[in-house]
Residue frames as a rotation matrix with the C-alpha (Angstrom) as fourth column:
MET 1
-0.754 -0.592 -0.286 85.15
0.657 -0.659 -0.368 84.97
0.029 -0.465 0.885 76.12
ALA 2
0.389 0.903 -0.181 82.67
0.915 -0.402 -0.040 87.49
-0.109 -0.151 -0.983 77.46
TRP 3
-0.576 -0.561 0.594 83.16
0.662 -0.747 -0.063 91.01
0.479 0.357 0.802 76.15
HIS 4
-0.712 0.420 0.562 80.12
-0.454 -0.887 0.087 92.65
0.535 -0.194 0.822 77.62
VAL 5
-0.881 0.400 0.252 77.42
-0.086 0.389 -0.917 92.10
-0.465 -0.830 -0.308 80.24
ASP 6
0.131 0.946 -0.296 74.61
-0.610 -0.158 -0.777 92.67
-0.782 0.282 0.556 77.72
SER 7
-0.054 -0.159 0.986 74.11
0.381 0.909 0.167 89.74
-0.923 0.385 0.012 75.32
GLU 8
0.832 0.388 0.396 73.10
0.508 -0.248 -0.825 91.93
-0.222 0.888 -0.404 72.35
VAL 9
0.747 -0.644 -0.167 76.13
-0.653 -0.757 -0.001 94.15
-0.126 0.110 -0.986 72.77
GLN 10
0.006 -0.724 0.690 78.26
-0.346 0.645 0.681 91.02
-0.938 -0.243 -0.247 73.22
GLN 11
0.337 0.193 0.921 77.01
0.668 0.641 -0.379 89.65
-0.664 0.743 0.087 69.88
ALA 12
0.996 0.041 0.084 77.67
0.087 -0.735 -0.673 92.99
0.034 0.677 -0.735 68.16
LEU 13
0.467 -0.883 0.045 81.22
-0.779 -0.388 0.492 93.13
-0.417 -0.265 -0.869 69.53
VAL 14
-0.029 -0.432 0.902 81.95
0.107 0.895 0.432 89.58
-0.994 0.109 0.021 68.39
LYS 15
0.649 0.338 0.682 80.65
0.695 0.101 -0.711 90.46
-0.310 0.936 -0.170 64.90
LEU 16
0.928 -0.353 -0.121 82.75
-0.372 -0.905 -0.208 93.63
-0.036 0.238 -0.971 64.87
ASN 17
0.134 -0.930 0.343 85.87
-0.613 0.195 0.766 91.71
-0.779 -0.313 -0.544 65.85
ASP 18
0.097 -0.025 0.995 85.15
0.515 0.857 -0.029 89.06
-0.852 0.515 0.096 63.18
ALA 19
0.895 0.291 0.338 84.60
0.438 -0.431 -0.789 91.73
-0.083 0.854 -0.513 60.54
LEU 20
0.695 -0.707 -0.127 87.82
-0.674 -0.703 0.228 93.52
-0.250 -0.073 -0.965 61.49
CYS 21
-0.019 -0.708 0.706 89.73
-0.210 0.693 0.690 90.23
-0.978 -0.135 -0.162 61.34
THR 22
0.369 0.237 0.899 88.38
0.752 0.492 -0.439 89.48
-0.546 0.838 0.003 57.85
PHE 23
0.999 0.007 0.047 89.11
0.031 -0.844 -0.536 93.02
0.035 0.537 -0.843 56.69
GLU 24
0.431 -0.900 0.067 92.66
-0.682 -0.276 0.677 92.81
-0.590 -0.338 -0.733 58.06
ARG 25
-0.031 -0.428 0.903 93.32
0.266 0.867 0.421 89.52
-0.963 0.253 0.087 56.25
ASN 26
0.529 0.362 0.768 92.00
0.803 0.082 -0.591 90.94
-0.276 0.929 -0.247 52.99
THR 27
0.925 -0.071 0.373 93.81
0.100 -0.901 -0.421 94.28
0.367 0.427 -0.827 53.16
CYS 28
0.067 -0.928 -0.366 96.94
0.794 0.271 -0.544 93.58
0.605 -0.254 0.755 55.27
ARG 29
-0.054 -0.005 0.999 95.89
-0.422 -0.906 -0.027 96.41
0.905 -0.423 0.047 57.57
ARG 30
-0.501 -0.127 -0.856 96.06
0.650 0.598 -0.469 96.03
0.571 -0.792 -0.217 61.35
TYR 31
0.114 0.610 0.784 93.81
-0.325 -0.723 0.609 97.30
0.939 -0.324 0.115 64.10
THR 32
-0.905 -0.219 -0.364 93.74
0.285 0.321 -0.903 97.39
0.315 -0.921 -0.228 67.89
LEU 33
0.043 0.976 0.215 90.27
-0.064 -0.212 0.975 97.13
0.997 -0.056 0.053 69.39
VAL 34
-0.900 -0.361 -0.244 90.04
0.241 0.054 -0.969 98.16
0.363 -0.931 0.038 73.03
LEU 35
0.215 0.969 0.122 86.91
0.144 -0.155 0.977 97.99
0.966 -0.193 -0.173 75.18
ILE 36
-0.844 -0.497 -0.203 87.33
0.308 -0.138 -0.941 99.78
0.440 -0.857 0.270 78.50
PRO 37
0.217 0.972 -0.094 84.18
0.615 -0.061 0.786 99.76
0.758 -0.228 -0.611 80.62
HIS 38
-0.266 -0.265 0.927 83.85
-0.410 -0.839 -0.358 102.52
0.873 -0.475 0.115 83.17
ALA 39
0.714 0.554 0.428 82.23
-0.641 0.272 0.718 100.14
0.282 -0.787 0.549 85.68
ALA 40
-0.228 -0.904 0.361 84.74
-0.973 0.205 -0.103 98.36
0.019 -0.375 -0.927 87.90
ASP 41
0.067 0.307 0.949 82.73
-0.444 0.861 -0.247 95.11
-0.893 -0.405 0.194 87.83
GLU 42
0.974 0.193 0.122 83.51
0.030 0.425 -0.905 94.59
-0.226 0.884 0.408 84.11
LEU 43
0.180 -0.963 0.201 86.82
0.514 0.266 0.816 93.62
-0.839 -0.044 0.543 82.55
CYS 44
0.220 -0.256 -0.941 88.77
-0.743 -0.670 0.009 95.48
-0.632 0.697 -0.338 79.88
HIS 45
0.513 -0.059 0.857 89.25
0.437 0.876 -0.202 93.60
-0.739 0.478 0.475 76.61
VAL 46
0.052 -0.586 -0.809 91.85
-0.699 -0.600 0.389 94.05
-0.713 0.545 -0.441 73.89
SER 47
0.700 0.104 0.707 91.93
0.406 0.757 -0.513 92.56
-0.588 0.646 0.487 70.42
LEU 48
-0.026 -0.792 -0.610 95.10
-0.524 -0.509 0.683 92.87
-0.852 0.337 -0.401 68.33
SER 49
-0.727 -0.277 -0.628 95.02
-0.683 0.198 0.703 92.14
-0.070 0.940 -0.333 64.61
GLY 50
-0.044 0.868 -0.495 91.59
-0.772 0.285 0.568 90.58
0.634 0.407 0.658 64.91
LYS 51
-0.004 -0.008 -1.000 92.46
0.347 0.938 -0.009 88.24
0.938 -0.347 -0.001 67.75
PRO 52
0.786 0.326 0.525 91.40
-0.353 -0.460 0.815 88.81
0.507 -0.826 -0.246 71.36
ILE 53
-0.423 -0.903 -0.079 94.28
-0.358 0.246 -0.901 88.62
0.832 -0.353 -0.428 73.80
SER 54
-0.003 0.422 -0.906 93.71
0.621 0.711 0.329 86.47
0.784 -0.562 -0.264 76.85
GLU 55
0.825 0.374 0.424 92.73
-0.110 -0.629 0.769 87.91
0.555 -0.681 -0.478 80.18
ASP 56
0.785 -0.587 -0.197 95.98
0.488 0.390 0.781 86.43
-0.381 -0.710 0.593 81.53
SER 57
0.365 -0.670 0.647 98.08
0.726 -0.231 -0.648 88.52
0.583 0.706 0.402 79.16
GLN 58
-0.136 -0.535 -0.834 100.57
0.889 -0.437 0.135 90.92
-0.436 -0.724 0.535 80.67
LEU 59
-0.830 -0.134 0.541 99.67
0.445 -0.743 0.499 93.52
0.335 0.656 0.677 78.02
LYS 60
-0.403 0.666 -0.628 97.42
0.537 -0.384 -0.751 96.21
-0.742 -0.639 -0.203 79.50
PRO 61
0.497 0.692 0.524 94.88
0.833 -0.210 -0.512 98.18
-0.244 0.690 -0.681 77.40
ASP 62
0.850 -0.197 -0.489 96.88
-0.195 -0.979 0.055 101.42
-0.490 0.048 -0.870 77.70
GLU 63
-0.224 -0.964 0.146 100.00
-0.241 0.200 0.950 99.60
-0.944 0.178 -0.277 76.51
ALA 64
-0.179 0.248 0.952 98.10
0.821 0.571 0.006 98.19
-0.542 0.783 -0.306 73.51
VAL 65
0.858 0.513 0.036 96.91
0.466 -0.747 -0.475 101.68
-0.217 0.424 -0.879 72.61
ALA 66
0.496 -0.753 -0.433 100.46
-0.441 -0.647 0.622 103.09
-0.748 -0.117 -0.653 72.98
ILE 67
-0.422 -0.641 0.641 101.85
0.222 0.612 0.759 100.36
-0.879 0.463 -0.116 70.71
ALA 68
0.204 0.606 0.769 99.15
0.924 0.140 -0.355 100.99
-0.322 0.783 -0.532 68.09
ILE 69
0.948 0.138 -0.286 99.79
0.082 -0.976 -0.200 104.75
-0.306 0.166 -0.937 68.13
ALA 70
0.122 -0.982 -0.143 103.56
-0.388 -0.179 0.904 104.24
-0.914 -0.055 -0.403 67.94
GLU 71
-0.351 -0.216 0.911 103.13
0.600 0.695 0.396 101.96
-0.719 0.686 -0.115 64.90
ARG 72
0.687 0.646 0.332 101.17
0.692 -0.443 -0.570 104.75
-0.221 0.621 -0.752 63.19
GLY 73
-0.247 -0.882 0.401 104.23
0.917 -0.347 -0.197 106.97
0.313 0.319 0.895 63.51
HIS 74
0.336 0.440 0.833 102.45
0.140 -0.898 0.418 109.76
0.931 -0.024 -0.364 65.40
């Protein structure tokens, strides 16, 4: 899965997602990671609980953010 057009940024994002996944498993915390590029030629990406959702998912980035905020109770 490509997260970013720049290979160095791509590697950093994969490492970040892996680190969040490990942290979540060890602490029972949950995170929503959303990457929304401003350029229309790049795709948005969402990772829930350390796992990227597929590009075919019906869940949109703004919906993922709304769910995450609602779970916080704010």
